[in-house]
C-alpha positions in Angstrom: -15.9 6.3 -7.2 -13.5 4.4 -5.0 -12.4 0.9 -4.4 -10.8 -1.1 -1.5 -7.8 -3.0 -2.9 -5.4 -5.4 -1.2 -1.7 -4.8 -2.0 1.0 -6.9 -0.4 -1.3 -8.0 2.4 -2.6 -4.5 3.3 -5.9 -2.9 2.3 -6.0 0.6 0.7 -8.7 3.0 -0.4 -8.0 3.8 -4.0 -9.3 6.7 -6.1 -8.1 7.9 -9.5 -5.3 10.5 -9.2 -4.4 9.7 -5.6 -0.9 8.6 -4.3 -0.3 5.5 -2.3 2.8 4.5 -0.3 2.7 0.6 -0.2 5.3 -1.8 1.2 8.2 -2.2 -1.1 7.5 -4.0 -4.4 10.5 -6.0 -5.6 10.1 -5.7 -9.4 9.0 -2.1 -9.5 10.7 0.3 -11.9 10.1 4.0 -12.1 7.5 4.8 -14.8 6.3 1.2 -15.1 2.6 0.4 -14.7 1.4 -2.2 -12.2 -2.1 -3.8 -12.0 -3.8 -5.1 -8.8 -6.8 -7.4 -9.2 -7.6 -8.1 -5.6 -10.4 -5.6 -5.4 -12.5 -6.3 -2.2 -15.1 -3.5 -2.5 -16.4 -1.1 -5.1 -18.4 2.1 -4.3 -19.7 3.7 -7.5 -21.5 6.9 -6.4 -23.4 5.2 -3.6 -23.8 1.8 -5.2 -21.7 -0.6 -3.1 -20.5 -4.0 -4.5 -18.8 -6.3 -2.0 -16.8 -9.2 -3.4 -16.8 -12.7 -2.1 -13.8 -12.6 -1.6 -13.0 -10.3 -4.6 -15.1 -8.4 -7.2 -14.9 -10.1 -10.6 -13.5 -8.0 -13.4 -12.4 -5.1 -11.2 -8.8 -4.0 -11.1 -6.6 -1.0 -10.3 -4.0 0.3 -12.7 -1.1 2.2 -11.0 2.1 3.9 -12.2 5.3 3.6 -10.1 6.5 7.1 -9.2 9.4 6.0 -7.0 10.3 2.3 -6.5 12.1 2.9 -3.2 11.1 5.5 -0.6 12.4 5.2 3.0 9.9 6.0 5.8 10.6 7.8 9.0 13.0 6.3 11.5 11.4 4.3 14.3 13.5 3.9 17.5 13.1 0.7 19.5 14.5 1.0 23.1 14.8 -2.0 25.5 15.7 -1.5 29.1 15.7 -3.6 32.3 15.7 -1.5 35.4 18.6 -1.8 37.9 20.4 -4.3 35.7 22.5 -2.0 33.5 20.8 -3.4 30.3 20.0 -0.9 27.6 19.6 -1.5 23.9 18.7 0.9 21.2 17.6 -0.2 17.7 16.5 1.9 14.8 14.4 0.9 11.8 13.3 2.6 8.5 10.6 0.9 6.5 11.0 0.8 2.7 8.0 1.8 0.6 7.1 2.1 -3.1 5.2 5.3 -4.2 2.3 4.7 -6.6 -0.1 7.0 -8.5 -3.4 5.5 -9.3 -4.1 6.0 -13.0 -7.3 4.1 -13.6 -9.9 2.2 -11.6 -11.8 -0.4 -13.6 -14.9 -1.8 -12.0 
């Protein structure tokens, strides 16, 4: 059984016991449980239920493993040829690590 859930504007495939790295959640504390109720699709052993826009009564219960995880560094390089213009900028996205405890559908 799996569900498609929307978390912070992004869609994730969620199954029990899996880990997710989602965009940073502000109020997350380590060990705290978080519930997400924007379930868009439920697949229960081949029986697919699609919400309009969400599935009623379905939710995902997660536990926060680490409230702040930094992603890999991404380098952004700008250059204009023959003008002597070069600019290098780095960025590291902040994530929250979640473990899915229960899928209620």
